[in-house]
C-alpha positions in Angstrom: 114.5 102.7 96.3 115.2 103.1 92.3 115.4 106.0 90.1 113.0 106.0 87.2 114.9 105.3 84.0 114.6 108.3 81.0 112.0 106.0 79.2 109.4 107.4 81.4 109.7 110.9 79.5 108.4 109.1 76.5 105.6 107.8 78.7 104.8 111.1 80.1 104.7 112.6 76.7 102.5 110.0 75.5 100.3 110.4 78.8 100.1 114.1 78.3 98.5 113.5 74.8 95.6 111.6 76.1 92.9 114.1 76.6 91.0 111.9 79.2 89.7 108.5 80.1 86.1 110.1 80.2 85.4 109.5 76.5 83.8 106.7 74.7 86.9 105.1 73.1 87.1 101.2 73.9 90.6 101.4 75.6 89.3 104.2 78.2 89.5 101.4 80.7 92.9 100.4 80.0 94.1 104.2 80.3 92.5 104.6 83.7 95.1 103.0 86.0 97.0 104.5 89.0 100.0 103.5 87.4 99.6 106.0 84.5 98.3 108.6 86.7 101.2 108.8 89.0 103.4 108.3 86.3 102.2 111.5 84.6 103.3 113.6 87.6 106.3 111.7 88.7 109.5 113.4 86.8 112.5 111.5 84.9 114.7 110.4 87.7 112.4 110.5 90.6 112.8 107.9 93.3 110.5 104.9 93.1 110.2 104.1 97.0 108.2 101.3 96.1 104.9 99.6 97.3 103.7 99.3 101.2 101.4 96.6 102.1 98.7 97.6 104.3 101.6 98.2 107.3 104.0 100.2 105.6 107.4 98.5 105.7 110.3 100.6 107.4 112.3 100.5 104.1 109.4 102.2 102.1 108.8 104.7 104.9 112.4 105.6 105.2 112.5 106.1 101.6 109.4 108.5 101.6 110.9 110.3 104.7 114.3 111.0 103.1 112.6 112.1 99.8 110.2 113.9 101.3 112.7 115.8 103.6 114.8 116.6 100.6 111.9 117.9 98.6 113.3 115.7 96.1 110.6 113.9 93.7 109.1 110.5 94.6 106.5 108.1 94.2 104.7 105.5 96.4 102.0 103.1 96.1 100.0 102.1 99.2 98.0 98.9 99.0 94.5 99.0 100.3 92.1 96.5 101.9 89.3 96.7 99.3 85.7 95.4 100.0 84.5 94.5 96.7 87.3 95.7 94.2 91.1 96.3 94.7 91.6 99.8 96.2 95.2 101.5 96.0 96.7 104.7 97.1 99.6 106.6 95.8 101.9 109.4 96.8 103.8 111.3 94.1 105.9 114.5 94.3 106.5 116.7 90.9 109.9 118.2 89.8 108.4 121.5 91.1 107.6 120.1 94.6 104.2 119.7 94.5 102.7 116.5 96.2 99.6 114.7 95.1 97.8 112.1 96.9 96.1 109.3 94.7 93.2 107.1 95.0 92.2 104.2 93.0 89.4 101.9 92.8 89.3 99.1 90.6 85.6 99.1 89.8 83.2 101.7 91.2 80.7 99.4 91.4 82.3 96.7 92.9 82.5 93.0 92.4 86.3 92.9 90.8 87.5 94.2 87.6 84.8 94.6 85.3 84.9 97.4 82.7 82.0 98.9 80.8 80.8 102.5 80.1 78.8 102.6 83.6 81.5 100.5 85.9 85.2 100.5 85.9 88.0 101.9 87.7 88.4 105.6 88.9 91.2 107.7 89.9 91.2 110.7 92.1 93.6 112.9 93.1 94.3 115.8 95.7 96.8 118.3 96.2 99.0 118.2 99.6 100.4 121.2 101.1 102.7 121.3 104.6 103.2 117.5 104.4 105.0 115.7 107.2 105.9 112.1 107.9 103.8 109.9 110.2 105.1 106.6 110.0 102.4 105.1 112.4 99.7 105.8 110.0 99.3 103.7 106.6 99.2 106.6 104.6 102.8 108.0 106.1 102.1 111.4 105.3 100.0 113.8 106.9 98.9 117.1 105.2 98.4 120.6 106.8 95.9 121.3 104.2 94.7 119.0 101.4 92.9 120.0 98.2 89.4 118.6 96.9 89.3 115.6 95.3 89.8 115.8 91.4 88.5 112.7 89.2 91.5 112.0 86.9 89.5 109.0 85.0 86.4 107.2 85.5 83.6 105.2 83.5 82.0 107.3 80.7 78.9 107.1 82.4 79.3 106.1 86.1 76.3 104.9 88.0 
């Protein structure tokens, strides 16, 4: 468990200035990362609870439980078993107490990390209300209600 350094404020300003990675710029793929999207929600000083492998470690679960219970901003990344690409999830609580769940697929067409205007990474996010901890689940958190998934970035012309 670590506190995010204040340099994230500069990164946040830079990320907020990005319009979207759904454009035809050559670097959209570099901008469409789970880390960038989670960091855009996380506030300066939020707790980084780390990365949970497929079975969340107790230290990560305890950190998430403590931060969620105290309604303090935090982030955690959840490794997933992808079939044909890298899949990861994440949770991030913003400074205003809004909790978001994220999903990342390194290539929506499968087959690794290739990136072009048809295939490449996708990051989605949904809002979670009424969260509670369930350390027996790989996602660690159960939402009373969950908002619709919003696509934050993906290839300009996804298949």
